C-alpha positions, -999 to 999 in steps of 0.1 A, spaced: 368 -543 332 406 -551 335 405 -571 303 387 -542 285 414 -518 296 441 -541 285 424 -546 252 420 -509 247 456 -503 255 467 -530 231 445 -515 203 459 -480 210 495 -492 210 489 -510 177 475 -478 162 505 -458 174 529 -485 162 513 -486 127 516 -448 125 551 -446 137 568 -456 105 548 -430 86 559 -402 109 594 -406 96 587 -419 62 609 -392 46 639 -405 65 632 -441 59 635 -442 20 673 -441 21 674 -464 51 652 -490 34 673 -520 24 653 -524 -8 662 -488 -18 698 -493 -8 701 -525 -29 680 -516 -60 678 -478 -62 707 -460 -46 732 -469 -74 713 -446 -98 693 -423 -75 721 -418 -50 725 -427 -13 705 -396 -3 679 -400 -31 690 -366 -46 699 -382 -79 732 -387 -96 746 -368 -126 740 -388 -158 721 -414 -138 687 -415 -120 669 -383 -112 663 -369 -77 634 -386 -59 629 -355 -38 625 -331 -68 594 -310 -75 589 -331 -107 588 -363 -86 565 -346 -60 541 -338 -88 537 -374 -98 507 -393 -84 514 -425 -63 501 -445 -92 525 -429 -116 554 -436 -93 543 -472 -88 540 -476 -126 575 -462 -132 590 -486 -106 570 -516 -118 573 -511 -156 604 -489 -159 609 -457 -179 636 -446 -203 668 -461 -188 652 -473 -156 646 -510 -156 613 -525 -146 612 -540 -111 579 -559 -115 587 -595 -107 620 -585 -91 604 -567 -61 573 -577 -42 543 -555 -45 546 -546 -8 582 -535 -14 571 -514 -43 543 -499 -23 567 -491 6 590 -473 -19 561 -454 -33 550 -442 1 585 -433 11 592 -414 -22 560 -395 -19 569 -386 18 602 -369 8 602 -333 20 630 -317 0 
C-alpha cells in the first residue's frame, strides 16, 4: 500500500512537472537560450519584432499561423529569414513553435 501511494505521488508530480513549463510558455520564449542565440537579433529581445528586421512573433498575423506553418518557416526559412533545419535540433524547433504559439500579446 505504501509503495502504491509513493508510485501515485511520483506519477502525479511527473504530470505536474511536465505541465509546469507549458503554464508559462508565453514567458519562456524570450528566456529560451535557443531564441536568444538564434532569433532575438532579428525578432528582438521581447519577440515584438525589430524595424526593418524580423516581424513580431506575438502579432495577430503570427497567431493566425498553424504550428506546422511556424515549424516550416523556422525549418525552411522565408524571405530574408534563413533556414534553421540542420542548425537546430527538431526538439529545439518544436520548443520554439510551442513558445511562439503560446505568446499572448
